[in-house]
C-alpha positions as CSV (number, residue, x, y, z in Angstrom):
1,M,35.4,-19.7,-15.3
2,I,32.7,-18.3,-13.0
3,T,33.7,-15.0,-11.3
4,P,31.8,-12.9,-8.7
5,H,31.1,-10.4,-11.5
6,I,29.4,-13.1,-13.6
7,C,27.3,-13.9,-10.5
8,R,26.2,-10.2,-10.3
9,H,25.0,-10.4,-14.0
10,S,23.2,-13.7,-13.2
11,Y,21.6,-12.3,-10.1
12,C,20.4,-9.1,-11.9
13,T,19.0,-11.1,-14.8
14,N,17.2,-13.5,-12.5
15,M,15.7,-10.7,-10.4
16,V,14.4,-8.9,-13.5
17,N,12.9,-12.2,-14.8
18,S,11.2,-12.8,-11.5
19,G,9.5,-9.4,-11.8
20,M,11.5,-7.2,-9.3
21,N,11.0,-3.5,-9.7
22,P,13.9,-2.1,-11.7
23,K,14.5,0.8,-9.3
24,T,14.7,-1.6,-6.4
25,L,17.2,-3.8,-8.3
26,Q,19.2,-0.7,-9.1
27,Y,19.4,0.1,-5.4
28,L,20.4,-3.5,-4.5
29,M,23.0,-3.6,-7.2
30,G,24.5,-0.2,-6.1
31,H,24.1,1.4,-9.4
32,S,23.7,5.2,-9.8
33,D,21.5,4.9,-12.9
34,V,18.8,2.3,-13.7
35,S,20.0,2.2,-17.3
36,L,23.3,0.5,-16.1
37,T,21.2,-2.1,-14.3
38,L,18.9,-2.8,-17.2
39,N,21.2,-2.3,-20.2
40,I,24.5,-3.8,-19.0
41,Y,23.7,-6.3,-16.2
42,T,20.4,-7.7,-17.4
43,H,20.5,-10.3,-20.2
44,T,17.3,-11.3,-21.9
45,G,16.5,-13.0,-25.1
46,Y,13.8,-14.3,-27.4
47,D,12.5,-16.9,-24.8
48,D,12.2,-14.2,-22.2
49,A,10.2,-11.9,-24.6
50,K,8.0,-14.9,-25.6
51,K,7.2,-15.6,-21.9
52,E,6.4,-11.9,-21.2
53,L,4.0,-11.7,-24.2
54,A,2.2,-14.9,-23.0
55,R,1.9,-13.4,-19.5
56,L,0.4,-10.2,-21.0
57,K,-2.0,-12.2,-23.1
58,E,-3.2,-14.0,-20.0
59,A,-3.5,-10.7,-18.1
60,K,-5.7,-9.3,-20.9
61,K,-8.0,-12.3,-20.8
62,K,-8.5,-11.8,-17.1
63,L,-9.1,-8.1,-17.6
64,D,-11.7,-8.8,-20.3
65,K,-13.4,-11.4,-18.2
66,N,-13.6,-9.0,-15.2
67,R,-14.9,-6.2,-17.5
68,F,-17.7,-8.5,-18.7
69,V,-18.6,-9.4,-15.1
70,T,-18.7,-5.8,-14.1
71,Q,-20.8,-4.8,-17.1
72,K,-23.2,-7.7,-16.4
73,H,-23.5,-6.6,-12.7
74,A,-24.2,-3.0,-13.8
75,Q,-26.9,-4.2,-16.2
76,I,-28.5,-6.3,-13.5
77,T,-28.4,-3.5,-11.0
78,H,-29.8,-1.1,-13.6
79,E,-32.7,-3.5,-14.4
80,S,-33.3,-4.0,-10.7
81,L,-33.6,-0.3,-10.1
82,I,-36.0,0.1,-13.0
83,Y,-38.1,-2.7,-11.7
84,K,-38.3,-1.2,-8.3
85,A,-39.2,2.2,-9.7
86,L,-42.0,0.6,-11.7
87,R,-43.3,-1.3,-8.7
88,R,-43.4,1.8,-6.6
89,Y,-45.1,3.7,-9.4
90,E,-47.8,1.0,-9.5
91,E,-48.2,1.2,-5.7
92,I,-48.7,4.9,-5.9
93,K,-51.4,4.7,-8.6
């Protein structure tokens, strides 16, 4: 039998799985402590952990890619500054 209390548990679990900030969810649920929200009302399992790890792996890939682009940009900028400095030096000579 589905009761309003079961619906509260489902709502809380779905909001956590969608990425809602735990403190915001605590407020919406009317709990005085976030541990009640996360430890009692939220139900997660192996599949949830697996999805979260996959999400983190993807985020790491994007971070590494952005880091490479930033490093490449810095290298090009550095080489460009050296080239300009050498050109000015040649003009002064």
